[in-house]
Residue, then its C-alpha position, 0 to 999 in steps of 0.5 A: q551460430q554454432l556457439a549460440q547454442l551453448q549460451k542457451e544451455k550455459s546453465e546446464i553445462l555448469k551444472n554437469l560439468a562442475l564435478y569433472y572440471f575440479t576433479f580436474v583442478d584437484v589433479m592439479e593441486f595434487k601434482d602441486h603438493v607433490c612436487e613441492l614434497l618432493n623438492t622438499i626431500d631433496v634439499c633435506q637430502v634423506f636417506f631411505d632404505i626399505t629394510v631399515n625406514f619401511d614406513l618412509t621409504k615404502n610411502y615415499l615410492d607409493l607417492i611416485i607411483t600414485y603421482t605416476t598413475l594419476m598423471i597417466l590416468l588423466s592423460r587416458i581421458e579423451e573428452r579432457k579438453a572438451i570438458i574444460g573448454l566447455y566448462n569455461y565458456a560456460h563460466e565466462m558466459t555466465h559470469g563475464a571471466s575466465d574460472r580462475e584456475y583455467p590456464r594454469l589447468g589447461q597448460m597442465i592438461v597440454d604438457y601432460e600430453n605424454p605424461l611420462k615423457k614429461m616427468m621423466e624431465e620433471f624428475v632428473p632432480h630427484s633421480k638422487v633420492c629416488t633411485c640412488y636410495a629408495l630403489i637400489s635398497l629394492q635390491m636385499v627383497y625384490p630378488r629374494r622375493n621374485l624366485s621360481a617355483d622350485q627354490w620356493r621347494n627346494a627352501q621348503l618356503l612356508s613350511l612348518i612341519s619341514a624342520p618340527s625341532t624348531m616349530l615353535n619358535p618365533a618365525q624371525s626376519d630382520t626385515m619383518p616388513c618387506e616379507y609381507l609385501s607385495l610384490d605388485a607393489m614392488e614391481k610398480w615401484i622399480i618399472f616406474g621409478f627407473i623410466l624416470c630416473h633412468g640415467i641410472l641404469n646406464s651407470d648401476a649394474t645392481a639398479l639394470n638388475l633390478w630392472k631386467l628381473a622386474l622386466q621378465s616377471s610381467s607384461c603388464l601393471a596395473l594402474f588402477r583397478d581394471e586399466v593396466f600399462h604395456i610396460h614393454k612398449a611403453a618403456e621402449d617408446l619413451f628410449v626411442n628418442i633417447r640418443g645412446y639408449n639402444k643397449r637399453i631398447n635391447d634390453i627391453r626387447e629380449c625382456k619382452e621375449a623372455a615375459v611373453s614365453h617364460a612369465g606364463s609357465m613362471h607364474r603357474e608353477r609358483r601357484k602349484f606352489l603354493r596350493s600345496a604349500l597353503k594347504e599345509l599351512a592351513t592343515v597344521l593351523s586347524d589341528q594347532p592354533g596355538l602355532l599362530g603365535p609364532k608363525a604369524l609372519f608365515v601366515f602373511m606370507a603366505l597370504s600376500f604371495a597367493r595374493d600376487e599371483i591370482i592378481w597377477l594372473l587375472r592382469h594378465a589372463d585379460n591382457m596376453p597374446k592368445k597364442s601363449a592362453d594355456d599358462f593364463i587359465d588355471k583350473h585349481i585358482a579355486e583352491l588358492i583362493f580356498y586356502m586363503e580364506e581358509l588361513r584368514a578365517h583362523v587368523r580371525k577366529y583366533g585373534p586373541v591366540m595371537q593377541r596373547y602370544y604378542v602382548q607377552y613377546l611386547s612387553g617380556f622382549d621386544a621392549v628389553v631389548l630396544n631399552e637396552l639398544v637407546q641406552n647404548l645409543s652414543v647421541c640421543p637427543e630429547d625428542e628422540s630420546i622422549i618417543m624412545s622411551s614412551f615406546v618402552n614405556t607402552m611395552t611395559s605396561l601391556s599385560v595378557k590379562q587385558v587380553e582376557d578381560g576383551e580390552v580394546f588395544d590401539f597403537r597406532g599413536m606408537r606407530l605415527d611416532w616411528f614414522r615420524l622418528q623416521a622423518y627426524t633421523s633419515v636427513s642429512k643432519a639429524s644428530l641421531g643417523l638412522a643410516d649409522h645406526k641401522e639396528l635400531g631401523k630393524m628392531m622397530n620395525t620386527i616390534i610394529f609388526h608385533t603391535k599390528m598382530v595385537d590391534s591391527l589383524v583385519e587391516m593386515l588381512v585387507e593389506t596381504s589377502d584383499l582381492s576385491i579386485f575381483c569385482f571388475y574383472s566380473r565376467a573372468f570371475e565368473k569363468m573361473f566360478q563354471q570351470c570350477l563347478e565343472l571340474p568334480s575335484q575343483s567343486r568342494y573349494s567352489i565357495a570361495f567365489p562367493l567368499l570373495c564377495t566379502h573382500f568387494m567393499s575394501c576397495t571403495h573410499e570414504l572420500c568416494p561415498e557414492e560408489r558403496h552402492h553401486i560395488g555393494d549391490r555387484s557384491l550382493s548379485l554375485c555372490n546370489m547368483f554363485l550360491d543359486e549355481m552351487a545349489k542347482q548344480a547340487r539339486n542336479l546331481i541329488t535328482d540324477i541319483c533318485t531317478e537313479q533309485c527309483t529305478l533299482s526299486d522299481q525292478l523289486l515290484p511284484k509286476h516285474c517276477a511274473k517272468t520270472i515264474s513263468q521261466a521257472v514254470n516252462k523249465k519243469s514242463k518242458k525238456q531243454t531243447g538243443k536251441k538256446g533258450e531266452p537269455e537270462r535276466e539279471k535279478p534285482g540287486v546284481e549292481s550291488m555285487r562289485k567284482n573289481r572294485l576300480v569299476v566306478t558305475n555311475l552312482d558312484k562317480l554322481h555320489t563323489a560330485l554330490s559329496e564335494l560339492c557338498f563341503s562346500i555348501n556346508y563349509v559355512p552356515n552363513m556370510v555377510v556381504w555388505e551387511h546382508t547375511f547369506t546362507p548357502r545351506e538354504y539355497l539348498t534347500s528351497h532348490l530341493e522344495i521344489r524339485f521334490t515337488k515337481s518330481i511327485v507330480g511328475m512320478t504320477m505319469y498323468n496323461q490328460a489326452t489317453q487318461e494313463i496314470a500311475k498305479p498308487s502302489e508303484l507312485l508310493t515306492s517311487v516317493r519312498a525310493y525319493m525321499t531315501v535319497l534326500q534323507s541321506i543328504e543329512n550325512y553331507v550338510q546340515i540341513d533339515i529334510t524334513r522340514v523340506f518333507n513336511n512342506v512338500l508332502l502336507q502341500q501335495t496333501q490339497h487340492l492346489d500347491s503354494h504355487g497355483e500348481p495341481t498336485i497329486t491329490s487334484l490328478y489322482t481325484n480327477w482320474y478316479l471321478e472323469t475316468l473310473l466312476r466313469q466307466v462305472s456310471n456307463g456300466h463298463i465297470a462294477y463292484f465285485p464283493a467277494m474282491k472288496a473291488f471294482v472289475n471290468l465287465p466284459t465289453e464289445n470295447e476293451l478298456t485302456f485299463n484295470a480297475e481292479e489294478y486301481s481300486d483293491i485294498s493294497e492300491m486304497r491303502a497307497l492312495s491314503e497314505l499318499l494323499g494323507p487325511y486331506g487329500m482323503k477328505f477332498l476326494s471322497e466329497s469329490l467322489m460324493w458330490h458326482i453320486s449325488s448329482q447321478v442320483a439326482e438325475l436318475k430321480 
């Protein structure tokens, strides 16, 4: 009976679950191919050394990690059994037989219930190749990369100016690609590698040291995007069931303690060091972009180091015990991201400079050295010889003219040939063994790096500094942005957050096109939100400055000098009495007399905060996010227009109930003060304030603005008609030709305003300046209509 319902829905079930079912089938096929390839590698007894055959070793370790990650993620899908069971049942009902992949798929799901345990058994035959060669070769690289900030500082890492005499020398290393290899990737290789091939931990001290160092550095690893793997608990659970592993379990517990107590502060100090190192690097390179040639390696190392630290923080901030929360909140993270963006911008801008340098390097030095190395080889089979000769010929044929002519370079074929050559020369029975000719491997790794500097700069930037991971940590991303805006010293770096949104599309994959729209929309909405918040913050600061300036200009109005005059007159007429008189009023302008430059006024703070934020808004003229162009300055312009409109109307202080309104001359003074402040914004940001004035003030000469709201024209017209003209009609106010103004007549009920103060020549001039010709025309037409209707009533 229960299955009868499924009978009706079988076609729907097949249709909706097919995508999931066949994804599981793809995983199974991938697993089969990986197992086959790993077996082939074992049979061939391939030699792996990250410092020699870098590409082969890196891809081998990446393959193991991808496989492991995939199986762990598969085991985390709770409905996996229900999905394949339901699909197969519907398939049986429809086609009369089970799906042919179902038995094997079902078996795989059952086998990999605890994926790591199953894979530990699977990897017993692979452990020699995986650990003896590939992982142990990391001893040359990983400990050197996983140093404390003090060690970096003492080595003056990434500094171009620490040794001025060698500033023009090319940054060299025997292990070029290892220098900017992601620390995150290496930790995954070590942790998962030694979990799967754990036997060597008992026999090899080097392996044990690598394992412990990795366990002490992190508490969790990223499996995929924001999916994490808690290292210590998983490793302990796996080793508990193995006899004689008490020592290993104790190691894990000790390392866990170390990670919880020290890793946070160690990474915090690293980020602190990297902020100053990247700042120095970006400043020197902006002044001397020619150094991007010899010191390109430093740039990519700096980007990779900073990216590792940012990703580490992002991952751990979400997954750490709250007692040590302080180490996982970095209010200066925006600064580090900003300097990364600055370095990325230098590489993009001065790409041709780097191309010129490395084209000459490849043809003038690398080709010669490689040729010599090849000539000195004792054995060189024909296939290998052909590939090597093609390398030398490709490099020799390069010239600077190709860069000047804008020729597009493409060395992908050469890099693929080197990958093939690594495979040929790393198997046990190779005539030319790379294990015996390590200098060749190291030289070729350097050459490959140089070719990437010519044709793959954008790909190199993605490889070393892509932060698209923020797309999947949007809450943390927004929180970091808010912290950045709240801290005045960091607000100048706030543009880093919208710039990060340009990275998001690099986490999409051509095999999953349906994700592009979702990720693209997220990048657009976040970028829009960040730029809008920055513009709002700047607008609020400008409004506060305008309020202060309006208060100061208000102190200079003629009405405020009456008190000063009366005090002076009283002093002359009366003798000084023994009692203390009124305290003397501070005269306008006293705020500009600085007795101590350490005293910071509110206005100083506002100007400082505004200049910092405007630096950010003005940093890039525009940015492209998912084929949409954003212009940060336009956000500020539109916010200023809206606020200026509201402020002008607000400064009229019109109260409909009491029929009070500001005098035109006073409003004009306030508007001028406001405009002076807005004019000064041009000193901070390249925006056209005149355009803002024209848009806003022209709208104020009309009856309603573009949003259908009342303007100063409609408010003053209403007041002069409803209040002043009505009292004239009632006989409470009359025109006085000698004064050329309306004056109040003595009546029983005193009027709440003095007509003379709103209708003399100076007020009329101020009013006409505010309302402009269109506004005055509207006012006069309304007046004439009212007067003519009153004359008609008299008739």
